[in-house]
N, C-alpha and C positions, 0 to 999 in steps of 0.2 A: 192131571203129573208137573209136578211138578219140573225145575228144569233140571236137576239131577241126574232122572227118569228119561228126560227127553235127552239128555248129553249121550246116555249111555245101550240110548236107541238105535241113536245115528250112526254110532260109534262100531256097534252091533253089523246092521244094514247097508254100513261103504263096506263092509269088510263080506257080505256075506255074499253070497251064489249068487248071479243075475235074479235066479227063477223064487229060489227065496225072498226075497228084496223088491220082483216086483207081485210078487203073496200078501207079505206079509206086511210091506214098508209106506201101500198105500199112509192109511190113516195116520200112523207115523211124521210120512210128508208131511200132508197139510194142516195139523195141530205146527209140526216146526216152522213152515209157512204163514202162519196164521200168526205167530208169533215175531218173521221181520216186517212181518206188514205192518205194525202196532210197533213196534220201533224198542221192545223188550232184546231182543234178539242183536249183535252185530256182529262182523266180523271181527272187526276190529272196536278192541273201547276202551276209555281212559281210569286207569286205577291207583291214583294217590298220586299225583301227577307225570306218571307212565302214559304207552301204551302198549298194548297186550295185545296178539296177536288170536282172538279167539280157531282155533283152525282144525274145531269140528264144530263148525255153523257152515266154514266152507267145505267140507265134507255133507251136509244136509243140499245145500246149495246145489250138489256131485251129485248128490244121489239121486234130486231130482230130474232130473236129464237122464239120468241111468232106468230109472225106473219109467221117464212119462214115453208113452207114445205118439207117432207123429199121426194129426190132424189136421183137414184143411180148415185154415181158417179163413179162407178169401171171402170179399162183399161181394161182388161179382163179376166178371170177367173177367177185366180191366183192371180192378183190383184183384189177386192173386195172391195166400199165402200158405206156408204149411208149415208148423212147430208143436214143439214136444207141449203135450194138452196140460203137463205140468207148470207150465210159464206165460198165461196167457200173458194179453192186458190187465193193468190194474184195475177191478174195477175203487175209484173215488168217486168219494162225494165232496165234491168241490164242497158247496155252499157252507153245508153244513162246520166240513174240517178245518174252512177258510181259507182254502187251497188256491191258487189261481193256475188253469191251465189254457193258456190264451190259444186259439183256433191253429189249423197247419198245419198236422202235419208230424205235432210231437205225443210221440211210445214210451209208454214207462211201462216196465214191464213187473210182473207180481211177483212178490217178495222182496221190492221195495219199501221203503219207505219215505215216506211225504211231513212232514212235517205241520201247521198248520204256519199258517203265514209266507207257507212259497211261493212264489211268481216262476212258473215258466213260458221262457215265449218260442215259436215255432221256429223252423221244426230244432228239437230237440229229440232226446235219446239216454234215459234210464233206465241201469242196467240191474238184473235182481243180485238184493246181497247190497246197495244203494242205503247210503242213509242220505237223509236233507234234513238239516235241520232248520229250523225255525224260522223264520223272515229273508234263507236265503235268495234270492235271485236269480237263476239262471238264464242263462238270454238263449240270441238266437243261436243253431245250428252250435251245439255243444253236447260233446258225450260223456257221460258219467257214466265210470264205465264200471263194472261187475268189481261191489266190494269197496267200493270208495269208500270216503266217511267226508258228512262236509257238514261242516259244522257252523253254526246261528251264528246271522246275517254277515253271509256271505255274499262273495260277489263275483259269477262267471261271463265273466264277458264274452262276447260273440265272435264264436270260432271255437272257442280256447275247446280241450280233448284233457280229460282226470280219463288219466287209465284206468283199464280193469286188470286184475288179481285172483286166479282163481283154482289154482296152479304153481306149486306145491299147495298145498293146503295151508301152510305153514308160514308161505311170506306173505310178506310185507305189502297191505294194499295202503293205495295213495288215501295219505289224509290231509286234509288243511280244517284246521280249526283255527274257529268265532273270528269272524269279521279281515276275514287271508279279503285280501284283490285280487282274481287274476285277470289279466291287461289281455287285449282280443288277438286268436292266435295265438295263443298258450297252447304249451307241452306240459302237464307231468305226468307219467309215467314210474316203472321198475321201483315200488315203492318207496316214496320221498313221504315225509313227514315235511309241512309248514308250517308254520307256527302262528300265531296268537298275530293277528294284524300285520304279517307280513303286506307285504305288495309284490304283485310279480309284472313291470313291466310290457309291456305288449310285444306278442314274442318269444319268450322265455321260455327254455325247452330245459326240464327236469327231469335225469334220470337216477338212480342209484349209485349206475357209480360216475354223472357229473361230476368235477367238481366247479363247485361253485368260492368267486374269493372276496374274498370281504376286504378293499379296501379301507376302510373304517379302520379294525382291528389289529389285520395283517398280519389272517390263516383265511386256511383251503379247508372248508368244507366236504367230504364223499362217504359213501360209504358203499358198496358189495360185501358180499362171501355175507349173506345174511341179517348187515347191518342197514339200514338206511341210512337216506339223506336226509339231514336237520336242516331247517330255514332255521335261523333264531327269530324270536319273536319279534314283530315289530320292522324287520329285515326289507329295504327297499333292495330288487332285483331287477335289474335289467340284463338286456344281450350285451353281451360285449367281442375282445379278441383274446389270443394270447400268439405267442410268433409256434410256426410249428418247427418244427424237430426235424435236424437235418439239414446239410450244402447245400441240398435241392433247395429245400427250401426256406433256408436265406434268402439263394440266387434272386428266386424270382419273389420274393416278398411278402411269404404267403404264412397264413392267419390261419387259428379253429380258432369259431364262436368258440364261446365260454360268458355264463351267466358273472357277473359282477352283482355286490352288494356293495351300493355307491356311497346308504348312508342308512340312516332307523329315524323308523319314525316314532315320537312322541306322542306323552296325553294332549298334548294343546294341537295336534298338522292333524288333518284328515287325509288317508289318502290320494288325493288331491294333488290340496299342498304343498302333499312328498314328491307328488314327479310331479308336480312345475317347477320344484326351485333341482331336483333332478335335471330337469332339460334347460335351467337358465344355467344350468353348468356346465355343461355340454355344447 
């Protein structure tokens, strides 16, 4: 079945009555999930320098939840789990595929793509529809949510949260392009695109409606209303603050946290150098 046929079947079954979807949808869904696992299908993908959302792929993932049966995945009396039988843990052949998943509580759901050279430190969780490209490091206590798109040689530091987006199907997932650094305890949510080689300092929080202040170019970046927040290529983003509006806030010296772009990387500086320069400036 080619991708155009697969898409047509997924679209049809997504709208079909539950009984029909369960009766006829399992072979279609299993082929769909096989393509997800191989990285041939993505919830969002770059085309001619721009990202597009593949809403039908999200519909296929949602179809899996709809037609799945709740089953017992318990290991013993101490480790009891239940989930849809359409989404067990992903079957990895780590040595053959060149993937390191270090022992200690990590879970990768079936339907996530993990490329060769990826390292996952424990404990971490990677949800269905996520795409993690070659050479990326997923550090301890990291969440990579459903449909998140992670590029090559990305470093997601300890405690970072990369949000997931499944509904509505046309909504933007979180996208981190190649060679991005996500600092510890960062949160990237709700349709944010972080362009190539950008650096998010520890503790930065980004959502599509978050205003990001660019001190270098004197601009404000924000998304919303179906438009993603886009962090420019090579931007170095750190937590900042802006005065809260209103007389009460002024009287009490209140401020609102906000991300601030303080500089841009160039081809001669790696992320460690960029962050060290920022720390010396502060």
